[in-house]
PLY file of the C-alpha trace (Angstrom):
ply
format ascii 1.0
element vertex 153
property float x
property float y
property float z
element edge 152
property int vertex1
property int vertex2
end_header
-0.08 -0.02 0.22
1.35 3.63 -0.76
1.10 6.27 1.89
-1.99 7.55 3.32
-4.35 4.58 2.37
-3.62 5.12 -1.34
-3.19 2.02 -3.19
0.24 1.34 -4.96
0.24 1.19 -8.80
-0.17 -1.97 -10.64
3.33 -1.65 -12.33
6.58 -0.98 -11.90
9.21 1.18 -13.68
11.81 -1.01 -15.88
15.11 -0.53 -13.93
17.20 2.16 -15.70
19.98 2.77 -13.17
21.79 -0.47 -12.89
25.16 -0.80 -14.84
24.89 -2.85 -17.81
21.30 -2.84 -18.42
20.09 -2.87 -22.15
16.61 -2.29 -23.41
16.30 -3.76 -26.65
18.94 -4.35 -29.38
21.61 -1.83 -28.95
22.37 -1.51 -32.88
18.76 -0.71 -33.73
18.51 1.64 -30.49
21.82 3.45 -31.60
20.86 3.78 -35.42
17.31 5.22 -34.11
18.90 7.25 -31.83
20.91 9.01 -34.49
17.73 9.31 -36.87
15.58 10.84 -34.16
18.45 13.23 -32.82
17.52 15.64 -35.37
13.81 15.34 -34.48
13.51 16.23 -30.65
15.19 17.50 -27.89
17.32 15.62 -25.44
15.59 12.73 -23.71
12.06 13.76 -24.94
9.58 11.07 -25.45
12.32 8.38 -24.16
10.33 5.62 -22.39
11.80 2.36 -21.26
8.53 0.50 -20.43
6.71 -0.63 -17.57
6.70 -4.24 -15.78
3.13 -5.31 -15.34
3.63 -8.36 -13.16
1.71 -6.74 -10.06
-0.98 -6.24 -12.45
-1.10 -9.69 -13.44
-0.80 -11.10 -9.75
-3.77 -8.86 -9.14
-6.24 -9.72 -12.07
-5.35 -13.71 -11.12
-6.29 -12.86 -7.46
-9.55 -11.52 -8.39
-10.51 -14.60 -10.70
-14.37 -15.48 -9.60
-15.23 -12.04 -8.69
-17.27 -9.25 -10.30
-15.49 -7.96 -13.65
-16.60 -4.59 -13.36
-15.30 -3.86 -9.81
-12.00 -5.53 -10.74
-11.73 -3.52 -13.77
-12.66 0.05 -12.08
-10.06 -0.75 -9.47
-7.46 -2.10 -11.80
-7.75 1.26 -14.26
-7.53 3.58 -11.22
-4.04 2.14 -10.44
-2.94 2.24 -14.30
-1.54 4.74 -16.72
-4.18 3.04 -19.39
-6.14 -0.09 -19.74
-3.90 -1.44 -22.46
-2.10 -3.93 -20.26
-5.34 -5.49 -18.99
-6.21 -6.61 -22.25
-3.09 -8.65 -22.75
-4.13 -11.02 -20.07
-8.09 -10.59 -20.35
-9.74 -11.82 -23.52
-12.21 -9.46 -25.27
-13.72 -12.00 -27.16
-14.30 -15.64 -27.40
-12.02 -16.07 -30.32
-9.09 -14.17 -28.47
-9.32 -16.68 -25.51
-5.65 -18.46 -24.55
-4.96 -20.82 -21.93
-1.53 -19.52 -21.82
-0.38 -15.96 -22.39
3.27 -15.05 -22.82
3.99 -11.77 -20.73
7.81 -11.81 -21.11
10.68 -13.56 -22.56
10.10 -16.58 -19.95
7.42 -15.59 -18.23
3.77 -17.09 -19.06
0.26 -16.47 -17.08
-3.14 -17.93 -17.12
-5.23 -16.38 -19.85
-8.46 -14.95 -18.23
-12.02 -13.72 -19.80
-15.23 -12.43 -18.65
-18.37 -14.91 -18.48
-21.69 -13.56 -19.44
-22.70 -13.34 -15.78
-19.66 -10.59 -15.45
-17.31 -13.00 -13.53
-13.61 -12.97 -14.41
-12.64 -16.34 -15.20
-9.22 -18.49 -15.98
-9.63 -19.89 -19.87
-8.00 -23.23 -18.64
-8.03 -23.71 -14.62
-6.67 -26.92 -15.02
-3.16 -25.75 -15.92
-0.45 -25.71 -13.62
3.18 -24.89 -13.58
4.25 -28.45 -12.47
3.32 -29.68 -15.70
4.90 -27.55 -18.02
8.24 -27.88 -19.51
10.68 -24.97 -20.70
11.59 -24.48 -24.30
15.10 -23.63 -23.56
17.74 -24.86 -20.91
19.32 -21.30 -20.21
16.07 -19.36 -18.61
13.80 -19.94 -15.78
10.65 -20.33 -17.05
7.64 -19.35 -14.72
3.99 -19.89 -15.17
1.91 -17.46 -12.73
4.96 -16.75 -11.23
6.10 -20.38 -10.08
8.90 -21.93 -11.97
8.07 -24.81 -14.56
7.93 -28.27 -12.77
9.55 -30.29 -15.47
13.37 -30.15 -16.82
14.04 -28.96 -20.27
14.20 -32.11 -22.69
17.37 -32.31 -24.69
15.34 -34.31 -27.56
0 1
1 2
2 3
3 4
4 5
5 6
6 7
7 8
8 9
9 10
10 11
11 12
12 13
13 14
14 15
15 16
16 17
17 18
18 19
19 20
20 21
21 22
22 23
23 24
24 25
25 26
26 27
27 28
28 29
29 30
30 31
31 32
32 33
33 34
34 35
35 36
36 37
37 38
38 39
39 40
40 41
41 42
42 43
43 44
44 45
45 46
46 47
47 48
48 49
49 50
50 51
51 52
52 53
53 54
54 55
55 56
56 57
57 58
58 59
59 60
60 61
61 62
62 63
63 64
64 65
65 66
66 67
67 68
68 69
69 70
70 71
71 72
72 73
73 74
74 75
75 76
76 77
77 78
78 79
79 80
80 81
81 82
82 83
83 84
84 85
85 86
86 87
87 88
88 89
89 90
90 91
91 92
92 93
93 94
94 95
95 96
96 97
97 98
98 99
99 100
100 101
101 102
102 103
103 104
104 105
105 106
106 107
107 108
108 109
109 110
110 111
111 112
112 113
113 114
114 115
115 116
116 117
117 118
118 119
119 120
120 121
121 122
122 123
123 124
124 125
125 126
126 127
127 128
128 129
129 130
130 131
131 132
132 133
133 134
134 135
135 136
136 137
137 138
138 139
139 140
140 141
141 142
142 143
143 144
144 145
145 146
146 147
147 148
148 149
149 150
150 151
151 152
C-alpha cells in the first residue's frame, strides 16, 4: 500500500539505473537514436517501459469476482487499460489458456463470463506440468517455476 491509504500502482518502472542494463537491441537503438536526434530535444519521448507483473498477480487474485469492480480498481491504478487486455480476452476468439507476458514468463489467460465474472480460460493448467523451451532461462507460469526439466531431445 502506498502512503496514507492510497493503493500502490499495478506496475513497476523498468530498472534503468543498474550498470549494464540494456533495453532492446543496441544496434537498432543506436541507429534510431541517430535518426531521431534531429527531430526532438534531449530525452524527449524516451520511455523504457513498465513491468506489469503486479497487475497480472492482481487479476489472477480476483478470479471469480465481478469484472466491473475488478476493472474499475485496476484502471484507477494504471496509466491506461491497455495492459489489462493482454491477459483478459475481449472475445471468445481471443481466449488463450496460456499468455506469454515476457521472455520466459507465462500467465493464465482470463476472460469475462456472460454473468460478468472474471474466469481463467483453462483452470486446470499448473506450472508443475509445464516444460521449458530452452535450458538457459527460468521459465515461470503465474510466478512459479516450471515443474518439468528441459528435454534435450
